N, C-alpha and C positions, 0 to 999 in steps of 0.2 A: 817533167810532165808536159806533154803537149796539150794544146787546147786553149780556148779563150780565157782571158783573165776576167775575174769578176767585175772589174772596173770597166770592161769593154761594153757593158750593157747598162742601160739606165735602170735605176731602182724603181720599185713600184710607185707609180705617180697617181696620187689621188685626184689630181686635177683632170685626169682623163675620165674619171667616173662622172657620169651624169645620169639622167633618167633612162638611158638605154641600158643601164645596169640595174638588175633587180636587187642584187645584194652586193655591197662592197665592204670588205673587211680590211682595215688598214692598221698595221702595227698593233694588233690586238694583244694585250697582255692582261691576263686574269689571275688573281690570287685568291686563295682560300685561307681563312684564318684557322689554323689548326694548332691546338695546344699553345696558344699565345703567340704564335709566329705566323707571318704571312708567307705562304708558299706559292710560288708561281706554277700554275698548271697549264697556262698558255704563255708563250714567249714570242712576241713580235710576229704574229701570224697575219699575213696579208694575202688576199685573193679576191677575185670578183666573179660573180655569176651574172652573165648577160641575160637580157630578156629572151625568153624562149629556150634558154640553154639548160642542159642538165650537167651539174658539176658533182663529181663523186669525191667523198672524203673517206679515206681508208686508214687503217692503223689498228694496232692491238687495243684491247680493253684497257682503259686508263690513259690512253694517249691524248685525250682531250677532245675527241670528236663531238661528243654530246655537249661538252662545255661551250664549244663554238656556237652550237644552235641555241643553247640557253642564254648566252650572252647576246646573241642577235635579237632575241625576243624579250630581253630584260627579265628573264626567268631565273636568274642565278639564286642559289640558296642564300640565306641571311649572312652566312660567313664568307660569301664570295663577293668580289667587287672587280670592276674593270679598272685596272691600275693605269693603263695607257691605251691609246689607240682609239679608233672610231669605227662604228658600224652604221652603214647607210642602207636603207631600203627604199628603192626608187628615188634616190637622191636625198631622202630625209634622214637626218641624224637621229637614230633611234634613242640615244641616251640624252637627247635634248628635248624630247617630246613631253608635253604635259600629260596628265592622267587621262583626260578625255581623248586626246589625239592618239595616245598609245592604245587605249581601249578600242578605238575605231580601227586602227591599223590591224590589231590582232583579230578583229571580227571580220574584216573585209579584204585586207590585202595579203595576209599571210596565214597559213595554216600549218600545223605540225602533227605528224603521226609519230607516236612514241614507240619505244622498243617493246615495252611490256603492256599489252592491251588491258590486262586485268587491273592494272593500277590507273589506267586512263579512264576506265568506266566506273560509274557510280553503282555499287552493288545493290543499292536500295531502290533504284529506278528501273523501269522497264526499258527495253531497247527502243521502243516507239517514242517514249518521252525524251530519251537522250538524243536521238537523231533529230527529232523535230525541234529540239532546243537549238541545235546548230543552225537550222534554217531560220528560226526566229531571231537568232543573234545577227543573222545577215539581212534582216528586214522583212521577212515573210510573216504573215499573220498566222495564228495558231491553226486555223483550218487549212490554209495553204500548206503549212509545214507538215501536217498530218497526211495530206494528199500526196505530197512529194516524197515522203519517207519510204513507202514501199518501192517506189520507182528507183530511188537511190540504192536501196538494199539489193534490189534485183540487178542493178548496174554493176555491183561489186560481187556478183555471182553467188548470192545467197538464195538457196532454194526455199520456196514457200515463205516469202518475206512476211506475209500476214501472221503466220504462226510465230516467226522469230520476233516480231514486234511485241508480242505479248510475253516474251521470255525475259528473264533477268540474266545478267552477265554470267553468273555461276552455272547457269544451265546450258551454256554454249561451250564448244571446244575452243582451244586456244586459237586455231585458225579462223574460226567463226568470229571470235571476239575481235581479231585484228581487222577483219573485213568490215565490221561495224565501225571501228575507229576510223578507217580509211573513208568510209561513207560520210562520216561526220566532218572529216577534214575537207572533203570535196564539196560540201554543201554550199560554201560561199564562192565557189569558182575563184580561188585565190590567185593573185599574181605571182606569189612565191609560195611554193610548197616545200616544206622541210620534212624529209622522211628519215627518221632515225631507226634503222634496222626494220623497215616496214614489212618485210616478207619472211622474217625469221621463223614464224610459226606456221607458215603456209606450205601446202604441198605443191608439187611441181606444176600441176595444171592450173591451180588457182593463182599461184605466184605469177605464172605467165599471163593469166587474164588480168591480174592487178597491174602488172607492168605495162601491158597493152593499154589499160585504162589511163595510166599516168602519161604514157606516150601520146595517146589520143587527146588528152586534156591539153598537153603542151602544144600539139598541132592546132587544135581548134581555138585556143584562147591565148596562145603565146605565153603560157605559164612557165616560169623558171623553176627549176628543181635543184635543191641542195640535197643530195642523196648520201646519207651516212650508212655505211654497211661494211661488214667484214667479209661479205660474199663478193669476191673479186669478179666472179663470172657475171653476176648481176650488174655490177658497175661497168664491166666491159660491154654489156648489151645496152645499157640505158644512158650512159654518160659520154658526152663529147670530150670533156676534160676531167682530170682527176688530180687530187692533191693527196700526198702521203704524209700523215702526221706521225711523229715519234716523240714521246715524252714532252708534248706541248709545243713542238716546233714543226713547221712545214719543211720537210727534208727533200721532197721532190714534187714537181708539178709539171704538167704538160698535157698534150692531147693524149687521150686514153690509149689510142693505137700505138703511139710512140712509147709511152711509159711501159705498157705491157709487152711490146715487142722488143725493146731495148732499154731496160731500166738503167738508170744512171746513179742509183744509190744502193749500197749493199743491203740496206734494210728492205727496199722494194724487191730486190733480187731474192732475198730470203723468204719474203711473204709468198712470192709466186712459186717458189720451189716447194713450199709446204703443201700445195694443193694436190689432192688425189685426182689424177686425170685418167682418161681412157687407156686401158691396157696395163694399168698398174694395180697390183694386188699385194696383200700382206705376205703372200707366199713367194713373191718374186723380188721385192725390195722394200726397204724401210723408207718412210717419208722423211725428207730433209726437215730439220728443225732449226730454230734460232736459239742458240745457247743463251743462258742467263735469263734475267728478268728486267723489266723496266726499272730505271732508277727512281728513287723517291722524288716527289716534286721539289725542285729547288736544290737538289743535292749535287748536281753537276755545275760547277762554277768556272771550270776551265776546260778548254779543248772541245772536241766533238762529243755531243751527248750520247752518241752511239758507239763510242770507241771501245767500251768495256765488253761489248757483245760482237764486235766486228772482227772478222778474220783477215781483214786487210789493214787493220789499224797499226800504226807505228808511233814513234815518239812525237812526230809532228802532229798527228791527230790528237794526242793527249795534251799537247801544249797549245795548239792554235785552233780556235773554233773556225770551221770552214765557212766562208761567205757563200751567198747564193750564186753559184756559177750558172750562167745562162748560155744555152747552146742552141744552135739551129738544128731542128729535126724535120722529119718528113712532113709533119702536119702542123708545124708552128714551133714557137720557142719551147724549150724544155729547161727546167731549172733543177739543179741538184746541189745540196749542201754537202759535198764530199770532195776532199782534196784529190781523190783518185777516181773521179767519176768515169773516166775512160776505161778503167780496169774493173769497174763494179761487176760487169757481166762475167768476169773470170773468177768471181768469188769461189774459194774452195768450199766443198760441201762439209757439213758438220760431221757426217759419218759416211761410211761406204754405202752405196746404194743397194748393192746386191746382198742378199742374205747368205750366210755360210751354207755351203752344200755338203751333204754327206760324202765320205771318201769314195764311195762307189758311184757317186754321181746320180743315184736314184733318190728322188725325194721320198721322205717317209710317208707311208700310206696312213691316211687318217683312220682313227679307230672307227669300227663299224657298229659298236655296241650302242644301243638306244639308252640314253640317260633319261629323257623326259618324253613321255608318250601321251598324246592328246587325241582322243577319238570321238568323233561326232559331237563336238562341243557346239552348243547353241546357247544364246542368251536373249531373253525377251524382257523388255522393260514395259511397264504400263504407265503411259503418260496421258493425263487428262481423259482417262477411260479408254484410250486406244492402245492396242498391243503394238509395240515397236520392236521388230526383230533385228537386233543389232548384230547378231552373229548367227549364222545358219549352217549347221552341220559341217563344221570344219574339223578335219583330221590332219595332224602334223606330228612328226617325230623329230626329236633333237638328239643328235649323237654327241658322245663325249668328245670334247675338244673341237666342236663345230660351231660356226656362227650362222644362224638362220636370219636373214634379213626380211623384215615385213615391210612392204611398201603398199601405197594406195592413198587416195585422197582422204582428207578429213571426213570422218563419218563412215569410213570403209570397214571399221571394226578392229583395227590394229590394237588400239589401247584396250578395248574390251577383251580381246583374246589374251593380251598380256596380263590383265587383272584376273582373269579366270585362272591362268597358270599360277599366279602368285597367291591365290586364295582370297583376294580382296573382293571378288564377286562370286556368287554361287551359280553354276551353270544350270540350264534347264535339265529336266529328268532325261536320262539316257546317255549323258556324257560320261566319259571315262578319262581320268587323269592318273598317271603312274610315274613314279620316280624310281629308277633302277629296278623296274619290274614290280615294285610294291605299290599298293594303292596309296594315292595322295588325297587326303581329305579335301573336300571342296572349300572349306573355310580355313583361313590361316590360323584361327583360334583353336582349331581341333588338330592341328599338325604337331608333331613332336618337335622338340627343341632342335634336333639335328636336321629335320626337314626345313624348319624355318631358317636355320643358319645356311643351309645349302642353296636356298633360292632367295636372292636379294635383287634389288632394283635401283635404278637411277631414273628418277622421274624427269619429265620434260621441263617443268617449272620448279626451279630450286626454291623459290619463295614459298611455295606451298608445302615443301618437304622439309624445310629447316626451321627450327624454332628461333625466332628473331630475338628472343630474350637471352639466349645463351651465346657464349663465345665460341669461336671456331674450335679452340682446343677442347672445350667441354663437349661439343657435339661429336667430335671424332673419338674423344676419349671414352665417352659413354658407350659408343658402339664397340670399341675395343674391349671394354669391360664386360659388356653384356654378351657379345657374340664370340669373342675370342677368349674370354675368361682371364684376361691379363690384369695385373695389379701393379701399382707403384711404378718403379723404374722401368719395368717391362713395357708399360703403356707409353712412357716418354720415348723409349727407343723405337718402338713400332710406329709411333706417331711421326717421328722424324723421317722414317723410311717412307711412310705413306705420303706425307706432304711433299717430299722431294720427288716422288714418282709422278705426282700429278702437277708438279711445278707450282706449288703454292708457297710463296715466300714466307719465311718464318715470322716476319714482322706482322703478318695478319692473324697469327694464332690468338692474340688477345682481343681481336675485333669481333663485334657483333655482325651478323650477316647483313643487317640493314646498312652497314658501312661499306659493303663490298659491291663491286660491279657485278653485272650478270655473269660474266665469265668466271670470276673468282668464286661466286656462289656455287656454280656448277662443279668446279673443281673440289670444293668441300663435299658436295653430295657424292661425287665419285669416290673420294677417299673413304667416306663413311661406308659406302656399299661394299668396299673390299676389305673392311676391317676384320670380318670374320672368316676370311679365306673361303668364299662361296664356291659352289660347283657350277651353279647356273646364275647368270646375271641377266636380268631383263633390262635392257637399255632403251628407254623411251625418249627419243630425241636427245641423247646425252651430249651432243656437240652443237646443238642448234644455237646456244647462247655464247659459243666460244669463237674467238677470232681464229684465223687459219693457222697461226703459229702454235697456239695452245691446242687446237684441234689435232694438228699433226702429232704433237707429243702424246695426246691422249690416245689416238689411234695406234701409235707405236706401242704405248703401254698396254693397251688391250690385247694387241697381237702378241706381245712378249709374254704376258701372263698366261695367255692361252697355250703358247708353245711350252712354257715351263711347267704349268700346273694342270693342263688339260681342262681348264674351265671352259664352259660353253656359254654362248650368248644368244639371246633373242634380241635382235637389233632393229629397232624401229626408227626410221628417219625419212624426212622429206628430201634430204640431200642424196640424190641417187649416185653421185660420184663417190660419196663416203660409203654408201651401202655396197657399191661394187668393189671398193678397195678391201673392205673388211669381211665381207660375207662369203661363205662357201656355197650356200644355197639361198635362193630368193623365193619368197612366197608373195604373190600379188593378190590383194583383197579388194573387192568392190562391193559395196552395199551389203557387207556381212558375208559374202560368198568368196570362196577360194577359186580364182580364175586361172591361175598358173603357178606352178612350182617346179623348181629344178636347179641344177648347178648354176652358179652365178654367171659363168662365162657363156653358157649356152642360152640363158635367158636374155642376157644383154646383147649377144651377137645374133640371136634370132635362129629360127622363126619365133615369133612372139604372138601372144594373144593381142587382138587389136587394141585393147585397153592398155596393155603394157607398151605397145608401140607408141600410143599417144603420150603416155607418161614420159617415155624416154625422149621423144621429140621435143618435149617442153623444157628439158633441162638446159639452162643457159650455159654457154661456154665463153671462154675469155675472148674469142674472136667474134662472138655474137651470132654465129651461124645458126644455132638452134632457135634463136629468137626470130629469125627470118624464115625458117623452113619447118616450123612446127605444125603438127596436126591439131587443128582446133576442133574440140568436141562440140557438137550441136546440142542444144537443149540444156536443161538444168539437171543437176544430180537429183534423182528421184528420192522420195521419202521412204525411209525404212518401214514406216507405218503402212505403206501401200506400195510394195515393190512391184515392178512390172512382171507380167507373166512371161513364161518361156525363159529366154536368156535375160538376166537382169540388166545387161548392158545394151540391149537392142535399141533402146530409145535414144542413145547417143552414139551408137557404133557407126564409124565411117565405112565399114565393110559389111554392113548388114545384107543378108541374102534375101530376106523376104519373110513370108508367113511362118516358115519353120523356126526362125529366130524368135518370133512373137509368141509362138504356141508351145514349143517344146524346150524343156531344160536340156542344154547341150551335154554330151558326155565328155569325160576326160579322154584326150587323145595322147598317145605316146609320141613325143616329138624327138626322141632319141637323146643321146648324151648321158654320160654318167652310168653306162651299163657295165656289166661284168663285175669283177671282184671289187672294183673301185666304186661301185654304186653306193650312194649314201643310203642309210636305213629307210629314208622316206621314198626311195625309188628314183627313177630317172626323170627327165624333163617331161612334164605333162601340161597340156593346154586344154582348157574347158571351152570348146568352141565347135560350132557346126561346120565351119570351113575346114576342109582337109589340110593337114599340116603341109603337104607339098605345095598346095595352092597358096597358103599363107607365105611360105618361103619365097615363092616366085613373085607374088605381088609385092611383098615388102622389099625384096631386092630391087625390083623395078622402081619402086618409089624412091629408094635411096639413090639410085642412079639418076632419077629425074631431079632430085633435090640437088645433087652435086653438080649437075650440068645446067641448072636453072640460072638465069641472069636476073630474074625478078620474082614476083609472087607466082607460086605454082599451084595448080589445082589437080588433084587426082581423084578418081572415082572409086567407089567401093569395090568389094571383091565379088568374084563369081559372076555367072551369067545374070542372076537376079539383080545384083547390084549394078551391073553395067547397064541394065535396061531401066533402072530406077534412079534418075539423077537426084531426086529429092532425098535419097539416102546417102548421097556422096559426101565424103569428108573433104575438108578444104585444107590445103597446105598453105601456110603463110610465112 
């Protein structure tokens, strides 16, 4: 093997760390006491985050990412301890601080945003009280804290902050809860901000706004960021450097551009190949996956910890633990713990990319029969005496064997529509629901056993869907008994098949869900949903809590089940790359209204409704281009209690024409695509907009050309003659 020897480069030198480093981790080894034994969950981890720098930490669930953050803040659970190593924040050894000094550091120097906002918020306190307490902890008086609270909530893009301040956490969506937690973390203007999956529950536009906010804070205050995420595109946009953790070891590190452009460890290569990217769909190719599962903590005592899952591994890898090879890269040093780091990019794929084609070369036509029919569905909630129209006159058909993707910001009505289909909410009078042409009762309690079995769901938050008192085996087994009618040995056999399909290791069957990571909990929820061989599965953010390797396996599983059994999906997700990969058609919701619907390829490739255009421009990519060239929507998301007249999007639209948009509800326009015999039951591509389709196509094509040719920030004006003469209505590309 050619390349530098590991001894050619100096080891991590703590003496170089001073107060220019916001965070320094040196030789960190952490153990957890489990069943009477100390098991290492972190092994000799070393890295530094400089002042004003953003450092990304990636890896699968269970690799130790969150444990690094907990050890840095001395928040380890009672059975955890730092066995070796040091953690320094601004040069101060965290584990040598006294109680008062530690409390002061947590209040003023460092803040953390956790993965699950519901567990970070106190359910018995209002949002106003919780956010104001964060200001008070940083030294503000109670009156000052209450005055600054609505400003901070507005800063993280919360519409009507005064109303939200009077709410309790359970009254907010998952995305809204996360924005509140981020507002609390920013209250002290910390020198080090630790973000543990901070955008998991956020839609694309709000995620972009939050990331902008974090970037702005770094620029203004020199704040350093430790960004923990399984979203590699977010890391690519936000972080100058990245570290890749596997089974508690840092296996690769370097400038983000270098690591993503030419990864030097097979594990990093595998993670990047798992991502659904533009141009890929379930009908053209399977996503690559990483075979096997993470080893149990402390189980690998010899050789490379990744050897059992690596397709480059040989006897040397199983015999000798690779040292940290350090190499020169385009943007600085790059480290890899792989004997064959130069060949990592040549890693063979786990399976063939292309799907098998029929002998005649013609892909099978999708069934055109309507399985689920929803017509004129509306839902009005009454909150504090005010009528809140969460869904307004939405009609959608779902075909057998089809995936319908629902996209839109938090509060757009996606989950409300899904719950109406499932019978968890009752629609307003005049709505129609049918399954296979037969009426479907509005409430699930009035549906037949067969109808209940036919419609199943995977919820966004597995903690809310799984009983914490039951073991994994009992949770899935009860579903097999109730929905599939299985007994005894048949349950065990089917249980083994389901858990293997969703990559849930057998060792977790006896565990309670409170003992599992977020990704493992979601796998349990997916297995339970498929226990009864459903015909329609409503997937509400089913992969938001999963790392990219498990996400790829789940998406492949969903696609395989659909091909084999003709199951249909209503797929809700903020991750538009995932939606594009799995969906046959896309429906775009905004403030309870359907603004666009059509085949996935035509919706994503354009022309698009201006709202869809803004959503797609906000999606981060590995190279960070969308972060620099996105369309920023002006103004706040209006309240569903008092929606705008005319087009509901006109208050934020970058292509607003003028008075017609303010006064008249736009019609649905035929944008072409999906016509003829292959047309889906719901019809072709339709856009609800006053701007003619040909004009939208021309303007959006010109905008994309401008973006691709731009060398800096770009500004483009709105559509049509009216928008061209009204600069106050212009959208802004950044």
